[in-house]
C-alpha positions as CSV (number, residue, x, y, z in Angstrom):
1,M,76.7,-157.6,-70.7
2,R,73.8,-156.1,-68.9
3,R,70.2,-157.4,-69.2
4,C,67.4,-155.0,-69.9
5,P,64.6,-155.6,-67.2
6,R,61.9,-154.8,-69.8
7,T,63.0,-156.9,-72.8
8,H,65.2,-159.4,-70.9
9,E,67.8,-159.0,-73.7
10,F,71.5,-158.4,-73.0
11,A,73.0,-155.2,-74.3
12,C,76.5,-155.0,-75.7
13,P,77.7,-151.4,-76.3
14,D,80.4,-152.4,-78.8
15,F,77.9,-154.7,-80.8
16,P,74.5,-153.1,-80.3
17,A,72.8,-155.4,-82.7
18,F,73.8,-158.4,-80.6
19,R,71.0,-158.9,-78.1
20,P,70.6,-162.5,-76.9
21,N,68.1,-163.0,-74.0
22,L,69.7,-166.1,-72.5
23,S,73.0,-166.0,-70.7
24,P,75.5,-168.9,-71.3
25,E,74.6,-170.2,-67.8
26,E,70.9,-170.2,-68.7
27,V,71.5,-172.0,-71.9
28,L,73.3,-174.8,-70.0
29,R,70.9,-175.0,-67.1
30,R,67.8,-175.1,-69.3
31,G,69.2,-178.3,-70.9
32,S,71.1,-178.1,-74.2
33,F,73.3,-179.8,-76.8
34,G,72.2,-183.3,-75.7
35,G,74.4,-182.9,-72.6
36,G,77.7,-183.1,-74.4
37,Y,78.8,-179.7,-75.7
38,Y,82.0,-179.7,-73.7
39,R,82.8,-183.3,-74.1
40,T,86.4,-184.5,-75.0
41,I,86.8,-184.1,-78.7
42,Y,89.4,-184.3,-81.5
43,S,89.5,-180.9,-83.2
44,S,90.6,-181.0,-86.8
45,V,91.0,-177.2,-86.8
46,A,93.2,-177.3,-83.7
47,G,94.9,-180.5,-84.8
48,A,94.6,-181.9,-81.3
49,T,92.5,-183.8,-78.8
50,L,90.8,-181.3,-76.4
51,R,89.8,-182.6,-73.0
52,A,86.5,-181.8,-71.4
53,D,87.9,-180.5,-68.2
54,D,90.2,-178.0,-70.0
55,A,87.4,-176.8,-72.2
56,L,85.2,-176.1,-69.2
57,A,88.0,-174.4,-67.3
58,T,88.8,-172.0,-70.2
59,S,85.2,-171.3,-71.3
60,V,82.7,-171.1,-68.4
61,R,82.7,-169.6,-64.9
62,P,82.5,-172.2,-62.1
63,E,79.3,-170.6,-60.7
64,W,77.5,-171.1,-64.1
65,I,77.7,-174.9,-63.7
66,A,77.7,-175.2,-59.9
67,G,75.4,-178.0,-58.8
68,L,75.0,-179.5,-62.4
69,D,75.6,-183.1,-63.1
70,A,78.5,-182.4,-65.5
71,A,78.7,-186.0,-66.8
72,R,75.1,-185.9,-67.9
73,L,74.5,-182.2,-68.8
74,L,77.9,-180.9,-70.0
75,T,80.5,-183.5,-71.0
76,A,78.4,-186.6,-72.0
77,A,80.1,-188.6,-74.8
78,E,76.7,-189.6,-76.3
79,Y,74.0,-187.2,-77.4
80,D,70.9,-187.6,-75.1
81,K,67.8,-185.7,-76.4
82,S,66.0,-186.2,-73.0
83,V,68.5,-183.7,-71.5
84,N,67.3,-181.0,-73.9
85,R,64.6,-178.6,-72.6
86,Y,62.2,-179.5,-75.4
87,G,63.1,-183.2,-75.5
88,V,64.2,-183.2,-79.1
89,S,67.3,-183.7,-81.1
90,C,68.7,-180.8,-83.3
91,G,71.9,-179.5,-84.8
92,N,74.7,-181.1,-86.8
93,T,77.9,-182.8,-85.8
94,L,81.2,-181.0,-85.0
95,E,82.7,-182.7,-88.0
96,Y,80.0,-181.2,-90.2
97,W,80.6,-177.7,-88.9
98,E,84.4,-178.1,-89.3
99,T,84.1,-179.3,-92.9
100,A,81.7,-176.4,-93.7
101,G,84.3,-174.0,-92.5
102,W,82.3,-172.5,-89.6
103,I,84.7,-173.5,-86.8
104,K,87.8,-171.5,-86.2
105,P,90.8,-172.4,-84.0
106,I,90.2,-169.6,-81.6
107,D,87.0,-171.3,-80.4
108,P,87.3,-175.0,-81.6
109,Y,84.0,-176.1,-80.0
110,G,82.0,-173.5,-82.0
111,W,79.7,-170.6,-81.6
112,F,78.5,-171.3,-78.0
113,Q,82.1,-171.5,-76.8
114,W,82.7,-168.1,-78.4
115,Y,79.6,-166.8,-76.7
116,C,80.7,-168.0,-73.3
117,R,84.0,-166.2,-73.7
118,F,82.5,-163.1,-75.3
119,F,80.0,-162.8,-72.5
120,Q,82.8,-162.7,-70.0
121,G,84.5,-159.8,-71.8
122,R,86.9,-161.3,-74.2
123,R,87.1,-159.6,-77.6
124,S,88.6,-161.1,-80.7
125,T,89.0,-160.7,-84.4
126,D,86.2,-163.3,-84.8
127,D,83.5,-161.3,-83.0
128,E,82.0,-159.6,-86.0
129,R,81.6,-162.9,-87.9
130,Q,80.0,-164.7,-84.9
131,V,77.6,-161.8,-84.2
132,A,76.5,-161.9,-87.9
133,R,75.9,-165.6,-87.6
134,W,73.7,-165.0,-84.6
135,A,71.8,-162.3,-86.3
136,G,71.1,-164.5,-89.3
137,V,69.6,-167.2,-87.1
138,T,68.1,-165.4,-84.1
139,G,68.2,-161.6,-84.7
140,P,65.0,-159.6,-85.4
141,K,65.2,-160.8,-89.0
142,G,66.7,-164.2,-88.2
143,R,65.3,-167.0,-90.2
144,F,64.6,-169.4,-87.3
145,R,63.2,-166.8,-84.9
146,N,60.7,-165.6,-87.5
147,Q,59.8,-169.1,-88.6
148,L,58.7,-169.9,-85.1
149,I,56.8,-166.6,-84.6
150,N,55.0,-167.1,-87.9
151,R,54.1,-170.7,-87.1
152,C,52.7,-169.6,-83.7
153,H,50.6,-166.9,-85.4
154,A,49.4,-169.2,-88.2
155,A,48.3,-171.8,-85.6
156,G,46.7,-169.3,-83.3
157,K,49.0,-170.3,-80.5
158,R,50.9,-168.3,-78.0
159,L,54.7,-167.9,-78.3
160,S,55.0,-169.9,-75.1
161,D,53.2,-172.9,-76.5
162,R,55.9,-175.6,-76.6
163,T,53.9,-177.8,-79.0
164,V,54.7,-175.4,-81.8
165,S,58.1,-176.2,-83.4
166,P,60.0,-177.6,-80.4
167,V,63.1,-178.3,-82.6
168,I,63.3,-174.6,-83.6
169,R,62.9,-173.6,-80.0
170,Q,65.8,-175.9,-79.0
171,V,68.0,-174.5,-81.8
172,L,67.2,-170.9,-80.8
173,Q,68.1,-171.8,-77.2
174,H,71.5,-173.0,-78.3
175,W,72.0,-169.6,-79.9
176,G,71.1,-167.8,-76.7
177,Y,67.5,-166.9,-77.4
178,A,64.0,-167.9,-76.3
179,V,61.0,-166.2,-77.9
180,D,58.9,-166.9,-74.8
181,Y,61.5,-165.9,-72.2
182,D,59.5,-164.8,-69.2
183,G,56.4,-164.1,-71.4
184,P,57.4,-161.1,-73.5
185,S,54.8,-159.2,-75.4
186,V,54.1,-159.6,-79.1
187,A,56.4,-157.2,-81.0
188,S,53.4,-155.1,-82.3
189,G,52.4,-154.3,-78.8
190,A,48.7,-154.6,-79.7
191,V,48.2,-157.8,-77.8
192,S,49.9,-159.0,-74.6
193,E,51.3,-162.5,-74.7
194,V,50.0,-163.1,-71.2
195,G,46.4,-162.5,-72.2
196,G,44.3,-160.3,-74.4
197,A,44.3,-156.6,-75.3
198,A,45.4,-154.0,-72.9
199,P,42.5,-152.9,-70.6
200,A,40.7,-149.6,-71.4
201,A,41.3,-146.6,-69.2
202,A,39.0,-146.3,-66.2
203,A,36.3,-143.7,-66.4
204,P,36.8,-140.7,-64.0
205,T,34.8,-140.9,-60.8
206,G,34.3,-137.1,-60.5
207,G,34.8,-133.8,-62.3
208,T,33.6,-134.0,-65.9
209,A,31.7,-137.2,-65.4
210,A,29.8,-135.8,-62.4
211,K,29.0,-132.6,-64.2
212,A,27.7,-134.6,-67.2
213,K,25.3,-136.5,-64.9
214,A,24.1,-133.3,-63.3
215,A,23.5,-131.5,-66.5
216,P,20.2,-133.2,-67.6
217,K,18.6,-132.3,-64.2
218,K,19.5,-128.6,-64.6
219,T,18.2,-128.6,-68.2
220,V,14.8,-130.1,-67.2
221,A,14.4,-127.6,-64.4
222,A,15.1,-124.7,-66.7
223,Q,12.6,-125.9,-69.3
224,A,9.9,-126.2,-66.6
225,A,10.5,-122.7,-65.4
226,K,10.4,-121.3,-68.9
227,A,7.1,-123.1,-69.6
228,A,5.5,-121.8,-66.4
229,K,6.6,-118.2,-67.3
230,A,5.1,-118.4,-70.8
231,K,1.8,-119.7,-69.3
232,A,1.5,-116.9,-66.8
233,T,1.9,-114.0,-69.3
234,P,-0.2,-114.9,-72.5
235,A,-1.2,-111.2,-73.2
236,A,2.3,-109.9,-73.1
237,T,3.3,-112.7,-75.4
238,G,0.6,-111.7,-77.8
239,K,1.5,-108.0,-77.8
240,A,5.1,-108.8,-78.4
241,G,4.1,-111.0,-81.3
242,G,2.0,-108.2,-82.9
243,A,4.7,-105.7,-82.5
244,A,7.2,-108.0,-84.2
245,K,4.8,-108.5,-87.2
246,K,4.4,-104.7,-87.7
247,T,8.2,-104.2,-87.5
248,Q,8.7,-106.9,-90.2
249,A,6.1,-105.3,-92.4
250,K,7.8,-101.9,-92.3
251,K,11.1,-103.4,-93.1
252,A,9.6,-105.2,-96.1
253,T,8.3,-101.8,-97.6
254,A,11.4,-99.7,-96.9
255,K,13.6,-98.8,-99.8
256,P,17.0,-100.4,-99.8
257,K,19.9,-98.1,-99.1
258,Q,22.4,-97.5,-101.8
259,K,25.8,-98.9,-101.3
């Protein structure tokens, strides 16, 4: 998956509607899942105990988690909200998701495990379902994404203001999306998220602008010359006026031509 440098979203040719803007590595490094997503679990859908080391080895690339304190950030047995980027708890238990039927044996840890493997190029019969789940939560019409955007607008806050709905922000991060990733613009394009309306175009420094400034001087000079000329030839002006009156009189008495 390649990231668009303008929108920061990842593009997937075979699933064009799937456009997360956080990679699996970013999700983990930003602080997620209370630090225990890849802990050792008993999976009822797999019917076995799944060990943390095996889960990591089959789900993430080593470079994604290089330098991280795995025991605190990846495989912790207890949920720790202080690990999360927004310092809040969110989400349901694995048992809840299993009972609800959302977890499949192919990815027994859940959606994020599917995303890690999908991001690396694996394709499966469960892809369409998982992409649809993402779209319902985080896509352009996703309920949580739009709830957060609407709350920011209603409060007159920027999308980057973490005081607005930190729980929703954390949920979206778990689904590979951040509405304020690197300060994107508001969707309408009318106002930039990094401050105010777009600046107006600068006025030209020459050409039309220069001619416009010079025009008044030329007009004043022409009017002055015309006034001087009229003052210098009053007789001619009078004769011309008399001749014009005689011509108008003749026209008034002439018979109209037949059509």
